[in-house]
C-alpha positions in Angstrom: 0.0 0.0 -0.3 2.9 2.3 0.8 4.4 1.9 -2.8 0.8 2.8 -4.2 1.0 6.1 -2.1 4.3 7.0 -3.4 3.2 6.5 -6.9 0.0 8.5 -6.6 2.1 11.5 -5.1 4.6 11.3 -8.0 1.8 11.7 -10.6 -0.2 14.2 -8.5 1.2 17.2 -10.7 0.6 15.6 -13.9 -3.1 14.9 -13.2 -4.1 18.1 -11.5 -2.8 19.8 -14.6 -5.4 17.8 -16.7 -8.3 18.5 -14.2 -8.2 15.0 -12.8 -7.9 13.8 -9.2 -4.5 12.4 -8.2 -4.4 8.5 -8.7 -5.2 6.5 -5.3 -4.9 2.9 -4.4 -7.6 0.9 -2.7 -8.7 2.1 0.3 -8.3 -1.1 2.0 -7.1 -4.8 1.4 -10.5 -6.1 1.5 -11.9 -7.9 -1.6 -15.4 -7.5 -2.1 -17.8 -9.4 -4.5 -21.4 -8.7 -5.2 -22.4 -11.8 -3.2 -20.3 -10.8 -0.1 -22.0 -7.6 -0.3 -25.6 -9.0 -0.1 -26.5 -9.1 -3.9 -27.8 -11.8 -6.2 -27.6 -12.1 -10.0 -30.3 -10.4 -11.7 -29.1 -10.0 -15.6 -26.0 -11.1 -17.3 -24.4 -11.7 -20.6 -21.4 -14.1 -21.1 -21.2 -13.4 -25.0 -21.4 -17.2 -25.5 -22.1 -16.9 -29.4 -21.3 -15.7 -32.6 -23.2 -12.6 -32.8 -24.6 -10.0 -30.4 -27.3 -10.6 -28.8 -30.3 -8.5 -30.1 -32.4 -9.2 -27.1 -29.9 -7.5 -24.8 -27.7 -5.0 -27.0 -28.0 -3.1 -29.9 -25.0 -1.3 -31.7 -25.2 2.4 -30.3 -24.8 5.5 -32.1 -23.7 4.4 -35.7 -22.2 7.4 -37.6 -19.8 9.9 -36.9 -18.3 10.4 -33.5 -15.4 12.5 -32.6 -12.5 11.7 -35.0 -14.1 8.5 -36.2 -16.9 6.6 -37.3 -19.1 4.0 -35.1 -19.6 1.0 -37.2 -21.2 -2.3 -36.9 -18.3 -3.8 -38.4 -16.1 -2.9 -35.4 -18.4 -5.0 -32.9 -17.7 -8.7 -33.1 -18.8 -11.6 -30.7 -16.8 -14.9 -30.7 -15.1 -17.3 -28.5 -17.2 -16.0 -25.5 -16.1 -12.7 -25.9 -17.3 -9.2 -27.0 -14.6 -7.3 -28.6 -15.1 -3.5 -29.5 -12.4 -2.6 -32.3 -10.8 0.6 -33.2 -9.7 0.1 -36.8 -7.8 2.4 -39.1 -8.6 2.2 -42.8 -6.8 4.4 -45.1 -8.1 7.9 -43.9 -11.1 6.2 -41.9 -11.1 5.3 -38.4 -13.9 2.8 -37.0 -14.8 2.5 -33.7 -17.6 0.5 -31.8 -20.3 0.8 -29.0 -23.2 -1.3 -27.9 -25.9 -0.4 -25.3 -29.0 -1.7 -23.8 -31.3 1.3 -24.1 -34.8 0.2 -24.6 -34.0 -3.5 -24.0 -32.7 -3.3 -20.3 -32.7 -0.4 -18.0 -32.7 -0.8 -14.2 -32.2 1.4 -11.0 -29.6 0.7 -8.2 -27.6 -2.3 -7.8 -24.1 -4.0 -8.5 -22.9 -3.5 -12.1 -19.6 -5.4 -13.2 -17.8 -6.3 -16.2 -14.9 -8.4 -16.7 -12.6 -7.1 -19.4 -9.2 -6.8 -21.3 -8.2 -2.9 -21.7 -7.1 -1.5 -24.9 -3.1 -1.3 -25.4 -2.9 2.2 -26.9 -3.1 5.7 -25.8 -5.6 7.9 -27.6 -8.3 5.2 -28.2 -10.0 4.2 -24.8 -12.4 1.4 -23.5 -15.3 2.4 -21.3 -18.2 0.8 -19.4 -20.6 3.2 -18.2 -24.3 4.0 -17.6 -26.5 6.5 -18.9 -30.0 8.0 -18.6 -32.0 8.6 -21.5 -33.4 12.0 -20.2 -30.0 13.5 -18.9 -30.3 16.5 -21.3 -33.8 17.5 -20.0 -32.7 18.9 -16.6 -30.1 19.4 -13.8 -31.5 17.3 -10.9 -29.9 14.0 -11.4 -32.7 12.7 -9.0 -35.2 13.3 -11.8 -32.8 13.0 -15.0 -30.5 10.7 -14.3 -26.7 10.7 -14.5 -23.8 9.7 -16.8 -22.1 7.2 -14.7 -18.6 6.1 -15.8 -17.8 2.9 -14.1 -14.5 2.7 -16.0 -12.5 4.3 -18.5 -8.9 3.7 -19.5 -6.9 6.5 -20.6 -3.4 5.1 -21.2 -1.7 8.6 -21.2 -2.3 8.4 -17.3 -0.2 5.5 -17.0 -0.5 1.7 -17.8 -1.9 0.9 -14.3 -4.7 3.8 -13.8 -8.4 3.2 -14.9 -10.8 6.3 -14.3 -14.2 6.7 -13.0 -16.5 9.9 -13.2 -20.2 10.8 -12.8 -21.8 13.8 -14.9 -25.3 15.1 -14.6 -27.5 17.9 -16.3 -27.3 18.6 -20.2 -24.0 18.3 -22.1 -22.2 21.4 -22.3 -20.2 23.9 -20.2 -22.8 24.1 -17.4 -22.6 20.2 -16.9 -21.9 19.3 -13.4 -19.2 16.4 -12.7 -17.5 14.7 -9.6 -14.0 15.0 -11.7 -12.1 12.2 -12.9 -11.3 9.8 -10.2 -8.1 7.9 -10.8 -7.5 4.3 -9.4 -4.1 2.8 -9.3 -3.7 -1.0 -9.3 -0.8 -2.6 -10.3 -1.2 -4.9 -13.3 -4.6 -3.7 -14.2 -3.4 -2.6 -17.8 -2.6 -6.3 -18.8 -5.0 -9.3 -19.1 -8.7 -9.6 -17.7 -9.7 -7.5 -14.6 -13.3 -6.6 -13.1 -14.6 -3.2 -13.0 -17.9 -2.7 -10.8 -19.8 0.1 -9.6 -22.3 -0.3 -6.4 -25.3 2.1 -7.0 -27.5 2.8 -4.1 -29.9 5.6 -3.5 -27.3 7.2 -1.3 -24.2 6.7 -2.9 -22.0 5.3 -5.8 -19.0 3.1 -4.8 -16.4 2.0 -7.5 -14.6 -1.3 -7.4 -11.4 -2.8 -9.3 -10.7 -6.2 -8.8 -13.2 -6.4 -5.9 -11.3 -3.5 -4.5 -12.8 -0.6 -3.1 -11.5 2.7 -4.5 -14.1 5.6 -4.2 -17.4 6.6 -2.7 -19.2 9.2 -4.1 -22.6 11.0 -2.7 -22.9 13.7 -5.4 -24.9 13.5 -8.7 -27.2 10.3 -7.6 -29.5 9.1 -10.0 -33.1 7.7 -9.1 -33.9 6.7 -12.3 -33.6 3.8 -14.6 -30.4 3.7 -16.6 -29.0 1.4 -19.4 -25.5 0.0 -20.0 -22.8 1.1 -22.5 -19.6 -0.6 -23.5 -17.5 1.6 -25.9 -14.2 2.1 -27.6 -13.7 5.8 -28.0 -11.7 8.3 -29.9 -10.4 11.5 -29.0 -11.9 14.9 -30.6 -8.6 16.0 -32.0 -6.2 13.9 -34.2 -3.2 15.1 -32.7 -4.2 12.9 -29.6 -4.0 9.8 -31.7 -0.2 10.4 -32.5 0.9 7.4 -30.4 -1.9 5.1 -31.1 -1.2 1.8 -32.7 -4.2 0.5 -34.8 -5.8 -2.0 -34.7 -6.8 -2.0 -31.2 -9.4 -3.6 -29.0 -11.4 -3.6 -25.9 -12.4 -7.2 -25.1 -15.2 -8.0 -22.5 -15.9 -11.3 -21.1 -18.9 -10.7 -19.3 -21.5 -8.3 -18.0 -23.5 -8.8 -14.8 -25.9 -7.0 -12.7 -27.0 -7.8 -9.3 -29.8 -6.6 -7.1 -30.2 -6.9 -3.2 -31.3 -10.3 -2.1 -34.9 -10.5 -0.9 -35.1 -10.4 2.8 -37.5 -13.1 4.5 
């Protein structure tokens, strides 16, 4: 734990300069699971097939996005994995996103995915929740929030993932918790779990079962849907060190609810 704190201090100046919180390690050595926290499985997709399950997911936002284009071609399912690709083809860049809007939406619970992060800076994988009414008003209790369970910005370091909460219409006035950085050695290699515990009072962010942050701001009290995406920046200069093709690979997504009490 001491080495984690030293790492966080060394990076603090860099992160503050980019309007992010300094990275921190887990708040304790305790490893949590949905079951140990009193939840039971409610919804899941293990991606066991050769195509995206259309009863659970749709390719989201096909068309221009940032410096690229969201394409169904960049979404594949096989060998038990959902793969969200970032592909460069001549002067075009294809990216990918899937979501459960209109198919599965819920309020509160424990949301978890097991995934392998992308390799490059510039592009980034993300696991998040979204309210369909976010743009309608500023009160997250009524209109929901964007809850970024996990985003991986490689420019911050190989062993850091980020979390955030945004509420209110998109634009300069949108409110945010500011980026919260979690440092866990080795998280940039292989598969890891990323989770959110969402209650009426708080959000708690976990990586590999370790608790990193508790947030009491921007609490949504409305149904939200799940999104998995491979994103591109808004400026081409931010892709200078990106190596295409790249991919965000998801093993499963699971949603748990509190077990019913007798």
